[in-house]
C-alpha positions in Angstrom: 13.9 -20.8 -6.0 12.3 -17.3 -6.9 9.0 -17.5 -9.4 7.1 -14.9 -10.8 3.5 -15.1 -11.9 0.4 -12.8 -12.9 -3.0 -12.4 -12.0 -5.2 -9.9 -14.5 -2.2 -8.6 -15.9 0.3 -9.3 -19.0 3.7 -10.6 -17.3 6.2 -7.5 -17.7 9.2 -7.7 -19.5 12.1 -8.9 -17.0 14.9 -10.9 -17.7 13.9 -13.5 -15.1 17.6 -15.5 -15.2 19.2 -12.1 -14.6 16.5 -10.7 -12.3 16.4 -13.9 -9.4 20.8 -13.9 -10.1 20.8 -10.0 -8.7 18.1 -10.6 -6.1 20.4 -13.4 -4.7 24.0 -11.2 -4.9 21.1 -8.3 -3.1 20.6 -11.1 -0.6 23.9 -11.9 0.2 25.5 -8.5 0.2 22.7 -8.4 3.4 23.7 -11.6 4.9 20.8 -13.9 3.7 19.9 -16.9 1.1 17.1 -17.0 -1.0 14.1 -19.9 -0.3 11.0 -19.4 -1.7 10.3 -16.4 -3.1 7.3 -15.7 -5.0 6.2 -12.2 -6.9 2.8 -12.0 -7.7 2.7 -9.0 -10.6 -1.0 -7.7 -10.5 -3.2 -4.5 -10.9 -4.2 -1.6 -9.4 -7.5 -3.0 -8.0 -6.1 -6.2 -7.2 -3.6 -5.3 -4.6 -6.4 -2.8 -3.2 -8.4 -6.3 -2.8 -5.6 -8.0 -1.0 -4.5 -4.7 1.1 -8.3 -4.9 2.2 -7.9 -8.6 3.0 -5.0 -9.4 4.8 -3.9 -6.3 5.9 -7.5 -3.9 6.5 -5.9 -0.9 4.3 -8.0 0.5 2.0 -6.0 2.5 -0.5 -4.1 1.5 -3.4 -0.1 0.9 -3.1 2.9 -0.2 -5.7 3.8 -3.6 -3.7 2.8 -5.7 -0.6 5.4 -8.2 0.8 4.6 -11.3 2.9 7.3 -12.5 5.4 7.5 -16.2 6.2 11.7 -15.8 6.8 13.5 -18.2 8.4 16.7 -17.2 10.5 18.9 -15.8 7.2 16.7 -17.4 5.0 14.6 -15.0 2.8 10.8 -16.8 1.9 7.7 -14.5 1.1 4.9 -13.6 -0.8 5.8 -10.2 -3.1 2.5 -8.3 -4.4 3.5 -5.7 -7.3 1.0 -3.5 -9.1 1.7 -2.7 -12.6 -0.7 0.1 -12.7 1.1 2.1 -9.8 4.7 1.2 -10.6 3.6 2.5 -14.3 2.0 5.9 -13.0 4.9 6.4 -9.9 7.6 5.9 -13.3 6.0 9.1 -14.6 5.7 10.9 -11.2 9.1 10.6 -9.8 10.5 10.8 -13.6 11.8 7.4 -14.3 11.5 4.9 -16.8 8.9 1.9 -15.8 11.7 -0.5 -16.6 14.0 1.3 -13.5 10.5 1.6 -11.4 9.3 -1.8 -11.6 13.7 -3.2 -10.8 13.2 -0.6 -7.3 9.5 -2.0 -6.6 11.2 -6.1 -7.2 13.8 -4.8 -4.9 12.1 -3.0 -2.5 10.4 -6.3 -1.4 13.5 -8.3 -0.5 15.0 -5.4 1.4 11.8 -5.6 3.5 12.4 -9.3 3.9 16.1 -8.3 4.4 14.9 -6.8 7.7 15.0 -3.0 6.5 11.6 -1.1 7.1 10.5 2.8 5.4 7.4 3.6 8.0 9.1 4.9 10.9 11.3 8.1 11.3 14.7 8.6 9.0 13.5 4.9 7.7 12.6 6.2 4.2 16.1 7.3 3.5 17.9 4.1 4.6 15.2 2.4 2.3 15.9 4.3 -0.5 20.1 4.5 0.3 19.7 0.6 0.0 17.5 0.3 -2.8 20.2 2.4 -4.8 23.1 0.5 -3.6 21.2 -2.8 -4.9 20.2 -0.6 -8.0 23.7 -0.3 -9.1 25.0 -4.3 -8.8 21.9 -4.6 -11.7 
């Protein structure tokens, strides 16, 4: 089950059924199934608070993924700052909707075991994001 919630922001205009079906398709392409996934859309101040409290990081980010996976079942909480999604869309010359979908699937790809912090990992993540976006 995938849930979509907000804290301090308006719910983004995503088609929940279509987005959920897409997320399940992407997970299946990575040999995984969806268990319990909770999306929380927030503003920059809230994601900074979460980043400090749970990760000890004092900076803004677009997404934080909490991984509770069990074997091939994806379980997790995904916190997304809509403020940063908007500013990144402008920075990278993308539409807000395209950037939002990229970030939504970015969290799922993390739960599938794809990282983006080490040498060469960012390119692997981007390739997987692009493949996932092509499935939308």
